[in-house]
C-alpha positions in Angstrom: -8.0 39.9 13.6 -9.0 36.6 11.7 -6.1 34.1 11.0 -4.1 34.5 7.9 -3.7 31.5 5.5 -0.4 31.5 5.0 1.3 29.2 1.9 4.7 27.8 1.7 5.5 27.1 -1.7 8.8 24.9 -2.4 9.0 23.3 0.7 12.4 21.4 1.0 11.5 17.9 0.8 13.7 16.8 3.7 12.0 19.5 5.6 8.8 17.8 4.9 9.7 14.6 5.5 11.4 15.0 9.0 8.6 14.1 11.0 7.6 11.3 8.7 8.7 7.6 9.9 7.4 4.4 8.5 5.8 1.4 10.2 4.1 -1.8 9.9 0.4 -0.6 8.7 1.5 2.9 7.2 0.7 3.9 3.6 3.3 5.2 1.3 2.0 7.6 -1.4 4.5 7.8 -4.0 5.4 11.8 -4.5 5.7 13.6 -8.0 9.5 13.0 -8.2 9.4 9.5 -7.7 9.5 8.3 -11.6 10.8 4.8 -11.5 7.9 2.9 -13.2 7.5 0.4 -10.5 6.3 3.0 -8.1 5.4 6.1 -10.0 1.9 7.3 -8.5 1.9 4.0 -6.5 0.5 3.6 -2.7 2.2 1.0 -0.9 0.6 -0.6 2.5 3.8 -1.8 4.5 3.4 -5.1 6.0 6.4 -5.1 7.6 8.8 -2.5 9.2 11.5 -3.5 11.4 15.3 -3.3 12.4 15.6 -6.0 9.2 14.3 -4.0 6.8 10.5 -3.5 5.1 8.4 -5.2 3.3 5.2 -3.7 1.5 2.5 -4.4 -1.6 1.2 -1.8 -4.0 -2.1 -1.8 -3.3 -3.5 0.6 -6.4 -2.4 -1.7 -9.3 -5.0 -3.9 -10.4 -4.2 -5.9 -13.6 -6.2 -8.1 -15.9 -4.3 -11.5 -14.6 -6.2 -13.8 -13.3 -5.2 -16.2 -10.1 -4.7 -19.0 -12.3 -2.2 -17.5 -14.2 0.2 -16.6 -11.1 -0.9 -20.2 -9.6 -2.1 -22.9 -11.7 -3.5 -24.9 -8.8 -5.8 -21.8 -8.6 -8.0 -22.3 -11.6 -10.4 -24.3 -10.4 -11.0 -22.7 -7.1 -14.4 -21.2 -6.2 -14.7 -17.8 -7.5 -11.9 -17.8 -9.8 -12.9 -14.5 -11.7 -11.0 -13.1 -9.3 -8.1 -10.6 -10.4 -4.5 -9.8 -9.2 -2.7 -6.9 -8.1 0.5 -6.0 -8.9 2.4 -5.7 -5.8 6.1 -5.1 -6.4 9.1 -6.0 -8.9 10.3 -8.3 -5.9 9.4 -12.4 -6.8 6.8 -11.4 -8.9 5.2 -15.2 -9.5 5.0 -15.1 -5.7 1.6 -14.4 -4.4 0.9 -12.3 -1.1 -2.7 -12.4 0.3 -4.4 -9.8 2.1 -7.7 -10.7 3.8 -10.1 -9.3 5.8 -12.1 -10.3 9.0 -13.2 -13.0 9.7 -10.4 -15.0 9.1 -10.6 -18.3 7.2 -9.7 -21.2 9.5 -6.1 -22.3 9.7 -5.1 -19.4 7.6 -1.3 -18.3 8.4 -1.6 -14.2 8.9 0.3 -11.6 10.3 -1.9 -8.8 11.5 -1.1 -5.7 9.5 -4.0 -3.4 11.0 -7.2 -3.2 12.3 -9.1 -5.7 9.5 -6.4 -6.6 7.2 -4.2 -9.8 7.7 -1.4 -10.9 5.2 -0.6 -14.7 4.5 2.2 -15.1 2.5 0.9 -18.7 1.7 -2.3 -19.0 -0.9 -2.7 -22.9 0.4 -6.0 -21.8 2.1 -7.5 -20.4 -1.1 -7.7 -24.0 -2.0 -9.9 -24.8 0.2 -13.0 -23.9 -1.5 -14.2 -22.1 1.1 -13.2 -18.4 0.2 -14.5 -16.7 -2.9 -11.1 -15.4 -4.2 -13.3 -12.9 -6.5 -14.7 -11.1 -3.4 -12.4 -8.2 -3.6 -14.2 -6.7 -0.4 -12.7 -9.3 1.7 -9.3 -10.7 0.0 -7.0 -9.3 -2.3 -4.0 -11.2 -4.2 -0.6 -9.5 -5.2 2.2 -10.7 -7.5 5.3 -9.6 -6.0 6.2 -7.4 -3.6 8.4 -4.4 -2.7 11.3 -4.6 -0.3 13.7 -2.0 1.6 17.2 -2.9 3.3 17.5 -1.3 6.6 17.7 2.7 6.4 16.9 2.4 2.3 13.3 3.5 3.0 13.7 6.2 5.9 16.2 8.0 3.4 14.0 8.0 0.2 11.6 9.4 2.6 13.9 12.0 3.8 15.0 13.0 0.0 10.7 13.7 -0.4 9.9 10.6 -2.3 7.3 9.3 0.0 4.4 10.7 2.1 3.7 8.3 4.7 0.1 8.6 6.2 -1.8 6.0 8.1 -3.7 3.1 6.5 -6.8 1.3 7.2 -8.7 -1.6 5.6 -11.1 0.6 3.9 -7.7 1.8 1.8 -6.4 -1.4 1.0 -9.8 -2.6 -0.2 -11.1 0.5 -1.9 -13.4 -0.2 -4.4 -11.8 2.3 -6.8 -8.0 1.4 -6.4 -7.1 3.6 -9.3 -8.5 6.4 -7.8 -6.7 5.9 -4.5 -3.3 7.9 -5.3 -5.2 11.0 -6.4 -7.6 10.4 -3.3 -4.6 10.3 -0.7 -3.7 13.7 -1.9 -1.2 13.2 -4.9 1.3 15.2 -2.9 3.9 16.5 -5.6 3.6 20.1 -5.3 5.6 21.0 -2.2 2.8 23.3 -1.4 1.5 23.1 2.4 -1.2 25.6 3.5 -1.4 26.4 7.5 -3.3 29.0 9.4 -0.7 31.4 10.9 -1.6 32.8 14.3 -3.8 36.0 15.0 -1.7 38.9 14.3 -2.0 42.4 15.2 
């Protein structure tokens, strides 16, 4: 007999989150219950997760702010027509830079995942060798998000976030405003699974 499609409706958030563990390079996809305006319908790349806590940047919130408005020294650099993304509510006047490969010379970076590196210093942008308007290669974020040890795990257990694998394609998406929807906009708690054969 063909396998039956079994839908579980109204799944308890805690059960859905049990197997979800955050890690560096993962994406947090906000669920519908997360109404905080800083994070509602957000997708967050975790750039550090360890025993000391978690740091991430929201990757689907482009703004009309130009780099020079956040860091005046960037006003005259090559490709200054780029835009800054809202990275999170913590330290909103500090830039976090995500860059793809190959890396510019002398960039102080930390690898987050394949094809994505993070730098908390924008000094290398002043060299003039990098086009900061090339969003397929480099993105700038004003601010970041941060969680104390255990805080994010508790939010996941409550059903506020889904954890999914990250990729360079997600980070440098051509249409970041659609990223939340593309990743499933998981808000209903509806999970469909194939049941084993039944007599």
